[in-house]
N, C-alpha and C positions, 0 to 999 in steps of 0.2 A: 479250415474246413479240412478234411481229413487227405490225404495224398500218400503214393506208395512211393518212395525216393530210397534212390542208389545214393551212396556218400563214400561208397570207398567200391573196388568191383573185389568178383571174387567168384571162383565156382562154383557155391551152390547159393540156391533164391536163400541161407540166412545172411545177405546181405539185402535185402530188402526190409526197409524200414517204416513202416508204414506212421503217421505221422499228420501234426497240425501245421496247417504251413497256410499263410497270405493269397483270402482268394485274387489269381491276376487278375491283371485289367487288358482290353484289349489295348493295341499298338494301331501306330496305319494300318489299315487295311482290314482290320483281324479283328474277329469273331472270337466274344466269350461262351464256353457252352456249358451249362450245367447236366455235366454229365448221366447217362441211366446207363450203359452201357457200353463197356471194352471188349476187343478183342484180346487174345493174348497166339503171338506167335513163334516160330523160332529163333525169328529176329530182336523175339523180349529176351534171350537165353542168352543168343551172343549182346548182345553188347550188355546187363551185366557182367554178364567176364571179360567184358573189353573188349575179343575183340567185331565190334561192327561199326563203323561209321565213328564214334565219341571218342574224344579222347579225357585220361581224367581231369584238365585242365578245366571242364566244362564240369565236373560235378560238381553239385550234384542235378541230379537225373531224377527227372519221373518218367518212366516207361509205358506205352502205349500209343502205336502206331497208327490205328483206326479205331473214333468210338463214338457214339450216335446218344442223339442226345437232344434238348431246346435252346431255343437262342438264349439269350442273356443281357448281351449286352455286343452292340455297334460300336467300332472303335474308329476311324476316321475315313472314309473311304471305302465303305468297308458295307462293299453297294451289291442289291440283287436275293438278303435276307430281311429280313424284319422279327424285330423281337417272338418266346415267344413259337417261334415257326420249327418242328422237327428236321432236326439234322443229323446230317455222317459228314465227318471227315474224315481225310485217309489221309498220308505222306507225312505226315505229325507229331506229335513229341507227348506225354502227359497226358494221356487218356485212367490213365492208372490213379484214378482220382475224381475228386465228387465237382470242381473243376475244372475246364482246361480252352486253352487258345490252337483258333485254328491261323489259315492265311486262308481269307474267305475267297481266294482262287482254288486251295481246297478243299469245300464243302458242298456238299453234294443237298439238296433238301432227298425229304423221306412221304414217299405218297403213302396216303393213307391208307390203314390193313398191312402195310408193313410193321412188325417193334421193335424196340430200340435192341433187346435182341438180336433181334434178326438181322439186322440189320449192320447195324458192327461187326457181321461174323460174313460181310461179302467182298466186303472189297479188299484182299490179301488171297484172298481164293477165288476167287470171279475173274480178274481179273488178271494174277497168273495163267491162270489154264488160261482162261482166255485167248490171249497173247504171244502167251511161247504156241499152243497150240495151231493157230493159224498166222506169225507173223513168222515165225521161226521156223515152226515144222511143217506148214503146207500143206496140211489138215484136207483132205479134201472126202466125199464124198464116193464111197468104197474101200476108202483106205482101212487096214487093221492095225491098232492101236493097241499098244501093253502100258499100260497104268502101273507105275508102281507104288504099293502100298494105297494103295484105291479107299481106304479110311482111314485118312487124312481126310485136314476140310478144301488139301487147293487136288487128292483125289474121288475127293466125293464133285464133287465143279466137274473135274475134264472130264467122270466119266458122261454124267449129264454134257458137258458144252460137246463131246466129238460123238456120244447117241445123237445128238439135235441136230449136225452136221452129214447126219450117211455115213458116222463109219462102226468099223464093229472092235468091243471095247473087250479085253483083255485086261484084269487085272489081278494083286498080287494081297494077300492080308497076312495076317494073322491066326487067327481064332479059324473054326468053322461057318461060328456066330457070326463074326463078321464077313466073313465070305456069302455068306444069304442075304446078309443090308447091304450089299458093294449089289449083287446081285440083282435086289431091286430096284433099285438106283438104275437099272437101265444094261448091267455089264451080261456080256455074251460069258465069259469064263472066266470064275472066279477065284485062286491055286492062292488055295495056305498053305502059300510059306514058312508052315513049321514044323508040317507034315512032308511033304515035296519038295523037289528041287522046279523050278520055273523052270529054266529055261526044256530042260524034254516033254515039260507038259504042250509048248510055250510053242512050242515048233510040232507035237503031236495033230495038235487043233487047225494048224497050220499047214500041213498035209506034207513037210521038212520047206518051204517054204523060209517062215522066219514073220517078220512083220513090219509097216514100210511105216510106224512113229513107234517110237519110245521115249515116255517122256517120267523121268528117271527126277529120281530129289535122294535118295539112298549114298551114296555115295562105292567109297570101296566094290567088293568079288561085286555086287548086286549093281555097278555102274557097267565090270566090264564085263561081266554076262550078260548085260542089255547090249552093249554093244551085239556079239557074237550074232544075237535073235536077229540081229537089218538084214532085210530081201538088198535082193540091190534093189540102186536108189535112197533108202530106207534110212531115216530122220533121226536122232535123239538130240533130245534137247532134258540138259538139265537143272533143276533151278538150283541146286544147290543141296553140300550131300553134307546127311544129319546127323550119319553116324559112320562119314569115313570119305581121304581122300576122292577128291577130284581131278584130273590130268589139269594146269593150264599151262600153257593153250588145252584145249581139249588137243587129242590126234588126229593124223588122219586119217581116211579110210578109201576101203580098195573102191569099185562096180559099182561106184559113184551113191554110195555112203559118206551119211555126214555126222559129227558131234560139232554140238556149241551148247554155249551159257541165255541161260535166258537171267534179266532178275527187271521186278519190276521197277523198283527203285530209279534203276536204270533205263528205260523204257517213256519210265513215264517225263523223268530228267528229260530229257530233246524228243517226247509227242506230247509234252500235258494235253493236248486236247483230248489224249485217251481215255483219261479221269471221265467223261461224262460217257462213259461206256456205265459206270458203271447205272444212270440212266435207266437205261432199258432192262439190267441184272435187275430190280429193284420192280421191275412195270411185271415181267413176267415171275419171277418167287409172289407176289401179289398174285398172278393172270394162274399157278399152278402149276406154270409150264419145271422151272427147276425151284428144287428143293433145299431150301437151309437146316443141314444136320447141327444142333448143339447136342455137344455130346453131353458138359456139364459148366452148370454156371453154378458161381461164387460171390460168395458178397464184398468186395474192398478191401477186408479186414482178414481177407482173409486169401491172400494173394500169392503169399508164402503154398503157401498148402496150392494153387490153381498151379503154381509152376512147375511144381512137385507132379504131379499130375497130369502134366504136360508131357516132360522129359517122361513118365512112364509108358508112354503106347500103350498106353491103359486105353486111352476116349475111344471115338467115334464119332468121328464131324470136330465141330470144333471145342471150343474150350473161351468160358466170359466169364471177366469179375461185372457184380453189379452194385446197382449205389442204392 
């Protein structure tokens, strides 16, 4: 089979090697999946650089933490699924390949009416936004929320989830076209950060009060400015500094304000039952309640180009590989 592997860490996509490798065989409680689509995430970029949960002795490794396809074979004690069934795997690795293994406990069925490309783009985006907003930020109806990077996959999901919970949504994006698209997803205000300072715009929209919740994923100056926009009792949740540093631990704030960091990987490690939330998302997507935006799909052989496109920040929504 064909797979994309990393034999040595490096700063650019050139370390991704498209090569022939044996089809893996499922072990105890494992499922072999014929992959149809795999979603790209910024965690893949960290893995490539050697900064995300992989040691040099673990190489070579195939990236891809979320992927969708059909069950090809079942290992011993891999219960609850059958060969030929359409499934989605999450929190694994190996998705940049024609076949991949997953623990049965990390696999969910895909309902009819949801294609594999859409399914593969769901887990990181929707689960991160859902648990960060509802568990960490305690988002409630009537809150005003600022979603940074609304054109990203997580941003797309957060806008829709926040609106479904009765919140008023402000978001940022890097062009007027992207601003129009996030407004179409339900945002109440979209700020083109390439043309305007988002801080004064947020304060103007909220009559100087600020926001109840910030979902922040940029880091650096954006993180610091976002803290300044919290209303009394406001909560900022950071899900990672894609383009700047984030204080660790988060700073102590006055007037009941709070800053936290959230990782969906860490959350599911202690709340494995949370993975079943994927079933609800897939059904809501099938019903048209939530939308999954695919920015661009690339063939597996073009994984380097796909990662370069992800890093460019030109995309809107998710970037995926198709087999």
